[in-house]
C-alpha positions in Angstrom: -25.7 51.3 29.4 -28.9 53.0 28.4 -29.3 54.4 31.9 -25.9 56.0 31.9 -26.4 57.4 28.4 -29.4 59.2 29.8 -27.5 60.3 32.8 -24.7 61.7 30.8 -27.0 63.4 28.3 -28.9 65.1 31.0 -25.7 66.0 32.8 -24.0 67.5 29.8 -27.1 69.4 28.8 -27.4 70.9 32.3 -23.7 71.7 32.5 -23.7 73.2 29.1 -26.6 75.5 30.0 -25.1 76.5 33.3 -21.7 77.2 31.8 -23.0 79.2 28.9 -24.9 81.4 31.4 -22.3 81.8 34.0 -18.8 81.8 32.5 -16.9 81.1 29.3 -15.3 77.8 28.6 -12.0 77.0 30.3 -9.0 76.4 28.1 -7.4 73.0 28.7 -4.1 71.6 27.6 -4.1 67.8 27.4 -0.6 66.2 27.3 -0.5 62.5 26.2 3.2 62.1 25.6 4.7 58.7 26.5 8.3 58.2 27.4 8.2 54.5 27.8 5.1 52.4 27.5 2.4 53.8 25.2 -1.1 53.0 26.2 -3.6 52.3 23.5 -5.8 55.1 24.7 -3.2 57.7 23.8 -1.7 56.0 20.8 -2.6 58.1 17.8 -1.3 55.4 15.4 -2.0 57.1 12.0 -4.8 59.3 13.3 -4.8 62.9 14.3 -6.0 62.2 17.8 -5.9 59.1 20.1 -9.1 57.6 21.7 -8.6 59.5 25.0 -8.0 62.8 23.1 -11.1 62.3 21.0 -13.2 61.6 24.1 -12.0 64.7 26.0 -12.4 66.9 22.9 -16.0 65.7 22.5 -16.7 65.9 26.2 -15.6 69.5 26.3 -17.9 70.3 23.4 -20.9 68.4 24.8 -20.6 69.9 28.3 -19.5 73.4 27.3 -17.1 73.2 30.2 -13.8 73.5 28.3 -12.1 73.5 25.0 -9.0 71.3 24.8 -5.7 71.4 22.9 -4.1 68.0 22.7 -0.4 67.6 22.5 2.3 64.9 22.6 5.2 67.4 22.7 5.9 68.5 26.2 9.1 70.2 25.3 7.3 72.6 23.0 4.0 73.1 24.8 4.7 72.7 28.5 6.4 76.1 28.8 5.9 79.1 31.0 4.6 81.1 28.0 2.2 78.4 26.8 0.9 77.5 30.2 -0.3 81.0 30.7 -3.0 80.4 28.1 -4.7 77.7 30.1 -6.8 77.1 33.2 -6.7 73.3 33.1 -3.8 70.9 32.5 -4.5 67.2 31.9 -1.9 64.5 31.9 -2.2 61.0 30.4 1.6 60.4 30.2 4.4 58.1 31.1 8.1 58.3 32.0 10.5 61.2 32.3 9.0 63.9 30.2 11.2 66.4 28.4 10.2 69.4 30.5 12.9 71.8 31.6 13.5 72.4 35.3 12.6 76.1 34.8 9.2 75.2 33.4 8.5 72.6 36.0 9.5 75.1 38.7 7.1 77.6 37.3 4.3 75.1 37.1 4.5 74.0 40.7 5.4 77.3 42.3 3.3 79.8 40.2 0.8 78.2 37.8 -0.9 75.4 39.8 -1.2 77.3 43.1 -3.1 80.1 41.4 -6.8 80.4 42.0 -8.9 79.0 39.1 -6.1 76.6 37.9 -6.4 72.9 38.0 -4.5 69.7 37.1 -6.2 66.4 36.1 -4.3 63.1 36.0 -5.6 60.1 34.1 -4.4 56.6 34.7 -0.6 56.6 34.0 -0.2 60.2 35.1 1.1 58.5 38.2 3.6 56.6 36.1 5.3 59.8 35.2 8.4 61.7 36.5 9.0 59.0 39.1 12.1 60.6 40.5 10.8 64.2 40.7 9.5 64.7 44.2 7.4 67.8 43.5 5.5 66.0 40.9 4.6 62.9 42.9 3.9 65.0 45.9 1.4 67.0 43.8 -0.3 64.0 42.1 -0.4 62.0 45.3 1.4 58.7 44.4 3.7 56.8 42.1 2.9 53.7 40.1 4.6 50.5 41.2 2.7 47.6 39.4 -0.8 46.6 38.3 -1.9 43.2 39.8 -5.4 43.9 38.2 -5.0 43.8 34.5 -6.9 45.3 31.6 -9.2 42.2 31.3 -10.0 42.1 35.0 -13.3 43.3 36.4 -12.8 44.9 39.9 -15.2 46.0 42.6 -14.7 49.6 43.7 -16.0 51.2 46.9 -17.0 54.9 46.8 -16.1 56.8 50.0 -17.6 60.2 49.2 -20.8 59.7 47.2 -21.6 63.4 47.4 -18.5 64.5 45.5 -19.3 65.6 41.9 -16.8 63.1 40.5 -18.4 60.2 42.4 -22.1 60.8 41.8 -22.2 58.5 38.7 -21.2 55.4 40.7 -23.3 55.1 43.9 -21.7 53.4 46.9 -20.1 50.5 45.0 -19.7 49.5 41.4 -17.8 47.1 39.2 -15.5 48.2 36.4 -13.3 46.5 33.8 -10.0 48.3 33.7 -6.3 48.0 34.7 -5.8 49.2 38.3 -2.5 50.5 39.7 -1.0 50.2 43.1 1.3 52.9 44.4 4.3 54.0 46.4 4.6 57.6 47.7 0.9 57.4 48.6 0.2 60.4 51.0 -3.1 59.9 52.8 -2.5 63.0 55.0 -2.5 65.2 51.9 -5.4 63.9 49.8 -9.1 63.4 50.0 -9.7 59.8 49.0 -12.7 59.3 46.8 -12.7 55.6 46.0 -10.6 52.4 46.4 -10.7 48.7 45.6 -12.9 46.5 47.7 -10.4 43.7 48.5 -13.2 41.5 50.0 -14.7 41.2 46.6 -11.6 40.7 44.5 -10.0 37.4 43.3 -6.6 39.0 43.4 -6.2 40.5 46.9 -3.5 42.6 48.6 -3.2 43.3 52.3 -3.2 47.0 51.9 -5.3 49.9 50.6 -5.3 50.5 46.8 -6.8 53.9 46.1 -8.5 54.5 42.7 -9.3 58.2 42.7 -8.6 61.2 44.9 -8.5 65.0 45.0 -6.5 67.6 46.8 -6.1 71.4 46.9 -2.8 72.8 45.8 -2.4 76.3 47.1 -5.5 77.9 45.6 -5.5 75.5 42.7 -6.9 72.0 42.6 -5.8 68.4 41.6 -8.1 65.5 40.5 -6.8 62.1 39.7 -8.5 58.9 38.5 -6.8 55.6 37.9 -9.4 54.6 35.3 -8.7 55.0 31.6 -6.3 52.3 30.6 -8.7 50.5 28.3 -9.7 52.2 25.1 -13.3 51.2 25.7 -13.3 53.1 29.0 -13.2 56.4 27.0 -16.6 55.6 25.5 -18.1 54.4 28.7 -20.8 56.9 29.8 -20.3 56.2 33.5 -16.6 57.0 33.2 -17.3 60.1 31.2 -19.8 61.3 33.8 -17.1 60.6 36.4 -14.6 62.8 34.4 -17.2 65.5 33.9 -17.8 65.8 37.6 -14.1 65.9 38.2 -13.7 68.7 35.8 -16.5 70.6 37.3 -15.0 70.3 40.8 -11.5 71.1 39.5 -12.7 74.3 37.9 -14.6 75.3 41.0 -18.0 74.9 39.3 -19.3 72.3 41.7 -18.9 71.9 45.5 -17.0 68.9 46.8 -14.7 68.2 49.8 -10.9 68.1 49.4 -10.3 67.8 53.1 -7.6 65.1 53.7 -9.1 62.0 55.2 -6.1 59.9 56.5 -8.3 58.2 59.1 -10.3 56.7 56.2 -7.1 55.4 54.6 -6.0 53.9 57.9 -9.4 52.2 58.3 -9.2 50.8 54.8 -5.7 49.6 55.4 -7.0 47.6 58.3 -9.9 46.3 56.3 -7.7 45.2 53.4 -5.6 43.2 55.8 -8.7 41.6 57.3 -10.1 41.0 53.8 -6.8 39.2 52.9 -7.4 36.8 55.7 -8.9 33.4 55.0 -11.9 32.7 57.2 -13.6 29.4 57.7 -17.1 30.9 58.1 -17.6 28.6 61.1 -19.3 30.4 64.1 -17.7 29.5 67.4 -18.7 30.3 70.9 -16.3 32.6 72.8 -14.1 30.4 75.0 -15.0 30.8 78.7 -12.4 32.5 80.9 -10.8 30.5 83.7 -8.3 31.2 86.4 -5.1 29.2 86.6 -3.6 29.9 90.0 -2.8 27.6 91.7 -4.9 25.2 89.6 -7.4 25.8 86.7 -10.6 27.2 88.2 -12.6 24.6 86.2 -10.6 21.7 87.5 -11.9 19.1 90.1 -9.3 18.9 92.8 -8.9 15.2 93.7 -6.3 15.6 96.4 -5.1 18.9 97.9 -2.9 17.5 100.6 -5.7 17.5 103.2 -7.8 14.3 102.7 -8.8 11.7 100.2 -12.5 12.2 100.6 -12.9 12.2 96.8 -11.6 8.6 96.7 -13.0 5.2 97.6 -10.4 3.3 99.6 -8.6 6.5 100.6 -9.0 5.7 104.3 -6.3 2.9 103.8 -3.7 5.4 102.7 -1.6 7.6 105.0 -1.7 11.4 104.7 1.4 13.2 105.8 2.9 16.6 105.2 0.6 17.4 102.3 1.0 14.1 100.5 -0.6 10.6 100.5 1.3 7.4 100.8 0.0 4.3 98.9 -0.6 1.3 101.2 -3.2 -1.3 101.8 -4.8 -1.3 98.3 -5.6 0.8 95.2 -7.9 3.8 95.4 -10.6 4.9 93.0 -12.3 8.2 92.4 -16.0 8.5 93.5 -16.7 10.5 90.4 -16.4 9.2 86.8 -14.6 10.9 83.9 -14.3 10.7 80.2 -12.0 12.8 78.0 -9.8 14.7 80.5 -6.6 16.5 81.4 -5.0 15.0 84.5 -2.2 16.5 86.6 -0.6 14.3 89.2 2.7 14.6 91.2 4.4 11.5 92.6 7.6 10.3 94.2 9.1 6.8 94.5 10.6 5.9 97.9 13.9 7.6 98.6 15.3 4.4 100.0 15.8 1.9 97.2 14.4 -1.5 97.9 14.1 -4.0 95.1 14.8 -3.6 91.4 13.0 -3.7 88.1 9.2 -3.7 88.5 9.7 -4.0 92.3 11.1 -0.6 92.7 8.7 2.3 93.3 5.9 0.7 91.3 2.4 2.1 91.0 0.2 3.2 88.1 -2.4 5.8 86.9 -5.3 3.8 85.6 -7.4 6.0 83.3 -11.0 4.8 83.5 -9.6 2.0 85.7 -8.5 0.2 82.5 -5.6 2.0 80.7 -2.4 2.3 82.7 0.3 5.0 82.6 3.1 3.3 84.5 4.5 4.8 87.7 8.0 3.4 88.5 11.4 4.3 89.8 13.1 4.3 86.4 16.2 6.3 87.4 19.1 3.9 86.7 16.7 1.0 87.2 16.6 -1.6 84.3 13.3 -3.2 83.3 11.4 -4.0 80.2 11.0 -0.7 78.2 7.2 -0.9 77.9 7.0 -1.2 81.6 9.1 1.7 82.7 7.9 5.1 84.0 5.7 6.9 81.5 5.0 3.8 79.4 1.5 2.9 78.3 1.9 -0.4 80.1 2.7 -3.3 77.8 1.7 -1.1 74.8 4.3 1.6 74.1 7.4 2.8 76.0 8.0 6.5 76.5 9.8 8.5 73.9 12.5 9.3 76.4 13.3 8.6 80.1 12.7 11.8 82.0 12.9 10.2 85.4 14.4 12.0 88.5 16.2 10.4 91.4 14.3 8.3 93.9 12.6 10.4 96.5 12.4 13.5 94.2 8.9 14.8 93.2 7.9 14.1 89.6 4.9 15.2 87.6 2.6 13.7 85.0 0.4 15.9 82.8 -1.9 13.5 80.9 -4.3 14.3 78.1 -6.7 11.4 77.6 -9.4 10.8 75.0 -11.6 7.9 75.8 -12.5 5.2 73.3 -15.9 5.4 71.6 -18.3 2.5 71.1 -21.5 2.3 69.0 -24.8 0.9 70.3 -23.8 -2.6 69.3 -20.6 -2.4 71.3 -18.3 -2.2 68.4 -15.3 0.1 68.7 -15.8 3.3 66.7 -12.7 5.2 67.8 -9.8 4.0 69.9 -8.5 5.9 73.0 -5.5 8.2 72.8 -3.1 9.4 75.5 -0.5 12.2 75.5 1.8 12.4 78.5 4.3 15.0 79.7 6.7 13.7 82.3 8.4 16.5 84.3 7.4 18.9 81.4 8.9 16.6 78.7 6.7 15.0 76.1 7.0 11.2 76.4 3.7 10.0 74.8 2.5 11.9 71.8 -1.2 11.1 71.1 -0.5 7.4 71.5 -3.2 5.1 70.4 -4.5 2.7 73.0 -4.8 -0.9 71.7 -7.1 -1.8 74.5 -7.0 -2.5 78.3 -3.5 -2.8 79.7 -2.6 -6.0 81.5 0.5 -8.0 82.6 -1.1 -11.4 81.7 -3.1 -10.7 78.5 -2.8 -8.8 75.3 -4.6 -5.5 75.0 -8.2 -5.7 73.8 -11.3 -3.5 73.9 -14.6 -4.3 75.6 -17.5 -1.9 75.5 -17.8 0.2 78.6 -19.4 3.4 79.8 -18.2 6.7 78.3 -17.3 7.8 81.8 -15.6 5.7 84.5 -13.6 6.4 87.7 -9.9 7.0 87.8 -7.7 4.6 89.9 -4.2 4.8 91.5 -2.6 1.5 92.0 -1.0 0.1 95.1 1.7 -2.4 94.0 3.4 -3.0 97.3 5.6 0.1 97.3 5.1 3.3 99.4 4.8 5.7 96.5 3.8 9.2 97.5 1.2 11.4 95.6 0.2 15.1 95.9 -1.5 17.9 93.9 -3.9 15.8 91.9 -6.5 17.6 89.8 -8.5 16.8 86.7 -10.3 18.8 84.0 -12.9 17.4 81.7 -12.2 18.2 78.0 -15.3 19.6 76.4 -16.2 18.8 72.8 -16.8 22.2 71.1 -18.7 22.3 67.8 -18.9 25.3 65.6 -21.9 26.2 63.4 -20.9 25.7 59.8 -22.2 28.0 57.1 -25.2 26.6 55.2 
């Protein structure tokens, strides 16, 4: 506070000296009439002047910039004849003011556009004449609500630190006051000076909330600040220095840009939306790019219709017309796999021979231990935890998505292998998800252990990576388009 008292004292002394030497004081009319809510800062109660009126009267005297007449009677004082006496009009008002259409028309068409004339709006000046388009077009926006109340301390970013009205603040500051949000905001017509920093607010909104701006109006000027709700604001040296700089600029005594900066508003709109977003703070590596046609580029192709060189025992199976026919024993991959995504297409014999488990039987053995059943289950009765798509003897499929015998079918399997500790104890069971012909039939199903026809499921410690097996069960089941992708375990860096 001491720092800002010094700043304000030096500023007012400098301004007073310059004003006395260069030009006489401007005459200012400050209208503080409320038609609706009456702010404490403009409530005279039983006094001659309200806190805001006292502050502006003293500021005019201390700076030598202006002398102010304060009124709460717009009907009597906001007239063509009376306006001609002033160079500066200030509003701290609310509601539909009792000003005639003739006097409003004169103000907007003749008085304000004149060189050397200026309008300054404080706080609820934007909560005034809501339905009068020339007014909100001039002031730059219309109040809608105030999510940030009088007791809230907000963080405000300054976008033009060189502007006279912004010099007291630096690039960013905190302030306790009520802050409005607006409709009829016109970024293409105003020069935005400062706005709320959503990233540093408890109450956030996914859009820009401007706090102060300026614009040229013909050869006249307009300066608006949202600050000023709290009575204490009007004795705050930082705020008073802000107002002093705004008055200097409005009267043409200090240089400052009024060039519209809609690109800044657009940028801040995007930033506000991003600031609204919750972020975990975890740093992740960018996912690597892979191709997908005809198979994922990071997949291991286990059978492409040409040969079974990736399999032990493959020499016993017949390869014909791009598919392999099971015969003479099961086959096992030469490579080992852990967590994986497996795609495999299969077809039971077109000619139906046998029934139940004797009809088109085979199996996909994950790690050689955990079976996803392959079976002709089209109009073929058998025990439900042994039909196509079941986790054999553990869990039946959610639905039967089987096609007719001889038609090609597809499994897409997501497998997470069980995890064991150094002592061989199970830390985490295995899980399987299966899509049969594009239909979900196993949804993250927990494996209870190895699958067997003769024994209940149980776990025994094994390597985290083991080969994949395709079962031969006496039926000439065909296979094609087999590929597998390992599922990496990605770990992000958490904030410390």
